[in-house]
C-alpha positions in Angstrom: 106.5 101.5 123.8 108.8 103.8 121.5 107.1 107.0 119.8 109.8 107.1 117.5 107.5 106.4 114.4 108.1 108.0 111.0 105.7 110.2 109.3 105.1 107.8 106.2 104.1 105.0 108.8 101.2 107.0 110.0 100.7 108.0 106.3 100.3 104.4 105.9 98.3 103.7 108.8 95.5 106.1 107.2 95.3 104.9 104.4 94.9 101.5 105.4 92.1 102.7 108.3 90.2 104.6 105.4 90.2 102.0 102.7 90.1 99.2 105.1 91.3 97.4 102.3 95.1 97.0 101.9 95.1 96.4 98.0 93.3 99.4 97.6 95.4 101.8 100.1 98.0 101.0 98.3 97.4 102.0 95.0 96.3 104.9 96.7 100.0 105.2 97.6 101.6 103.9 94.5 103.6 101.1 96.9 103.1 97.3 96.3 100.4 95.5 98.8 103.5 93.0 100.5 105.3 96.1 101.1 102.4 98.1 102.6 101.2 95.2 105.3 104.8 94.7 106.0 105.2 98.4 107.0 101.7 98.2 108.7 103.2 95.4 111.0 106.4 96.9 111.6 103.9 100.1 113.2 101.8 97.5 115.4 105.0 95.9 116.5 106.8 99.4 117.4 103.3 100.0 119.4 103.0 96.7 120.8 99.3 96.5 119.9 97.4 95.6 116.5 95.5 97.9 114.6 93.4 96.2 112.3 92.0 92.8 112.3 92.0 91.1 109.6 89.9 87.8 108.5 88.6 86.3 105.7 86.0 89.0 106.3 88.2 92.1 105.4 89.5 94.8 107.8 88.4 96.5 110.4 90.1 99.0 113.0 90.9 97.4 116.5 90.2 100.0 119.3 93.9 100.9 119.3 93.6 102.0 115.5 90.2 103.6 116.3 92.1 106.0 118.7 94.8 106.9 117.0 93.3 107.5 113.5 92.4 111.3 114.6 95.9 111.9 116.1 97.5 110.5 113.4 95.3 112.4 110.6 96.1 115.8 112.9 100.2 114.7 112.8 99.7 114.4 109.0 97.9 117.7 108.3 100.6 119.6 110.8 103.3 117.5 108.6 101.6 118.9 105.4 101.3 122.9 106.4 104.5 122.4 108.1 106.4 121.3 104.8 104.3 123.9 102.9 105.5 126.5 104.8 109.2 125.2 104.3 108.5 125.0 100.8 106.9 129.3 100.8 110.5 129.8 103.0 112.4 128.4 100.1 110.2 130.3 97.1 110.8 133.2 98.7 114.3 133.1 99.2 114.4 132.5 95.8 112.2 134.4 94.1 112.4 138.6 93.2 112.3 141.7 95.9 111.0 144.7 93.9 112.3 147.6 95.3 110.2 151.1 94.8 111.6 154.1 94.5 110.2 157.5 93.7 113.7 159.3 93.8 117.1 157.7 93.7 118.5 157.4 96.9 121.4 159.1 96.3 123.3 158.9 99.6 126.6 157.5 99.9 126.3 154.6 98.0 123.2 153.8 100.4 121.6 151.5 97.6 124.9 149.4 96.6 125.5 148.8 99.9 122.5 147.3 101.2 122.5 145.1 97.8 126.1 143.7 99.0 125.2 143.0 102.1 121.2 141.4 101.0 122.7 139.5 98.6 125.8 138.2 100.6 123.2 136.7 102.9 120.7 135.5 99.6 122.7 135.1 96.9 120.0 133.6 94.9 117.7 136.6 95.6 117.1 139.0 92.8 116.3 142.6 93.4 114.4 144.3 90.9 114.8 148.1 90.9 111.3 150.0 89.8 111.5 154.0 89.6 108.0 155.0 90.2 106.1 158.8 89.1 106.3 161.1 92.1 102.1 160.7 91.7 102.4 157.4 93.8 103.9 158.5 97.1 104.2 154.9 98.5 106.4 153.8 94.9 104.3 150.9 94.5 103.5 149.8 98.0 100.1 150.8 97.8 99.1 148.7 94.5 101.3 145.8 95.3 103.6 147.0 92.3 106.6 147.1 95.3 108.0 144.6 98.0 109.9 147.4 99.7 110.0 151.0 98.3 112.4 154.0 99.3 109.8 156.7 100.5 108.9 160.0 102.5 107.3 160.3 105.3 104.0 161.0 105.8 102.4 158.5 103.4 98.7 158.5 102.5 97.2 155.2 104.1 100.2 155.5 106.6 98.8 153.1 109.0 99.0 150.6 106.3 103.0 150.4 106.4 105.8 149.9 108.8 109.0 151.7 107.9 113.0 151.7 109.0 114.4 155.5 108.8 116.8 155.7 106.4 117.9 160.0 106.9 116.2 162.6 109.2 117.9 165.2 106.8 117.3 168.9 107.0 115.0 171.3 104.4 116.8 173.6 102.0 115.2 175.5 99.6 115.7 175.1 95.8 115.8 178.5 93.7 116.7 179.6 90.3 121.0 181.2 91.1 118.9 184.5 89.6 116.4 184.6 92.8 116.8 187.7 95.1 117.6 185.6 97.6 120.1 183.4 96.5 123.1 185.9 97.9 122.0 184.8 101.6 123.7 181.6 103.2 120.6 181.0 105.0 116.5 181.6 104.5 114.1 182.0 107.4 110.8 180.0 106.1 109.0 183.6 106.6 110.8 184.8 103.8 109.7 182.1 101.2 105.8 182.4 102.5 104.6 184.6 99.1 107.0 182.8 97.3 105.3 180.8 94.6 106.3 176.9 95.2 106.1 173.7 93.1 104.5 171.2 94.3 103.7 167.5 94.2 100.8 166.0 92.4 97.4 166.2 94.7 97.4 162.4 94.7 100.2 162.5 96.4 97.9 164.1 99.9 99.5 164.7 102.9 103.2 164.3 101.3 102.0 167.5 99.0 101.4 169.3 102.8 104.7 168.4 104.3 106.9 169.6 101.2 104.9 173.3 100.8 105.2 173.0 104.8 101.3 173.7 105.7 102.0 173.6 109.0 104.7 176.6 109.2 102.3 178.5 107.5 100.0 179.7 110.2 96.8 179.1 108.0 98.1 181.1 105.4 97.4 179.2 101.8 100.4 178.7 99.9 101.2 180.0 96.0 101.3 177.1 93.6 103.5 178.3 91.0 103.4 174.5 88.8 103.0 171.0 89.7 105.9 168.6 89.2 105.7 165.2 89.5 109.9 164.2 89.1 113.2 165.3 89.3 113.7 166.4 86.1 110.6 168.2 85.8 111.4 170.0 89.3 114.8 170.9 87.7 113.0 172.4 84.4 110.7 174.4 86.2 113.2 175.9 88.4 115.5 176.9 86.2 111.9 178.5 83.9 111.2 180.5 86.9 108.1 179.2 88.3 108.7 178.6 91.5 111.4 177.4 94.3 110.8 174.1 96.4 111.7 172.7 99.3 114.2 169.5 99.2 116.0 167.7 101.4 119.7 168.3 102.1 120.6 164.5 100.9 118.8 165.1 97.4 120.3 168.6 96.7 123.1 167.1 94.2 120.2 166.2 92.2 118.7 169.8 91.3 121.5 171.8 91.4 123.2 171.0 88.4 123.9 174.4 87.5 121.1 177.6 87.2 119.7 176.2 90.4 120.7 176.5 93.9 120.2 175.5 97.6 119.9 177.5 100.8 119.4 175.8 104.6 115.7 176.9 105.8 115.3 177.7 109.4 111.9 177.2 111.2 111.1 174.0 109.9 110.9 170.3 110.8 113.6 167.7 109.2 112.3 165.5 106.8 112.0 161.7 106.9 113.3 159.3 104.5 112.4 155.7 105.2 112.3 151.8 103.6 108.7 151.5 103.9 106.6 148.1 103.0 103.2 146.5 103.8 102.7 145.6 107.8 101.1 142.0 106.2 104.6 141.9 104.5 106.8 142.1 107.7 107.6 138.3 108.2 108.1 137.6 104.6 112.1 136.5 104.3 113.0 138.4 102.1 111.4 141.2 103.0 112.5 141.2 106.8 116.0 140.8 105.5 116.1 143.7 102.8 115.2 145.9 105.7 117.6 144.3 108.6 120.4 145.2 105.8 119.2 148.6 105.4 119.3 148.9 108.9 122.9 148.0 109.6 123.7 149.9 106.7 122.2 153.3 108.2 123.1 151.9 111.6 120.0 152.4 112.8 117.7 150.4 115.0 
């Protein structure tokens, strides 16, 4: 007995088994009754046994047909689930991937390089960049507005996310070029303890604490000169002399536009800039492939 049975044949068999009437089953399947009867006969010959008893009283399942029915239903259900998974994968490959960011990752043409590698593998996928205010440290991940996002660690609710590290960069201090510390080539963090600091919004939680370097203050609370929620606000606050701020080395060009300088800071752990995504989205094809493109461009595993 051969087991090379088509899904169509099982679908025909199940329809007749459930209707116990060839005409009604044919109408349900949108095929002609003779074609349906012929296909069921072919299936019986292939299996080497009758699946239905046919007489003037109607149609009934044989013992073999009764035995086959639950398995045929299971195969059809599995096939439907598999087909749905394929359709979902196909749709995902043609959908839009929203990439969130609060600060543009200007590091060595990172974004164009990732886009180039990603679109080479998925030419029909659309990447949409979404700039997010610093009040949302997840850059759109938390509320589902972004599929992946370039963000800084630590993140509020960090256990919800996975990520790949884009860059680990030393911290520098940005300050007005008229500041008393501006003539130094390097600054110790202890020299900044009494300085007013520019702070992220309170909604950023642990990320605000990180950029205020709370762990390096030995319990001394920071002085807050102003709150800032964008690169533009930071630059304006610096040039107005409202305070100083820590900045990752890769972001220094965004702030040193005139009237602002940056100096390396001793005594602080490096910052971590990452591409992150919600943990439950890690198997989505476009999310997975964008993350892989990022790893290849940055040379990280």
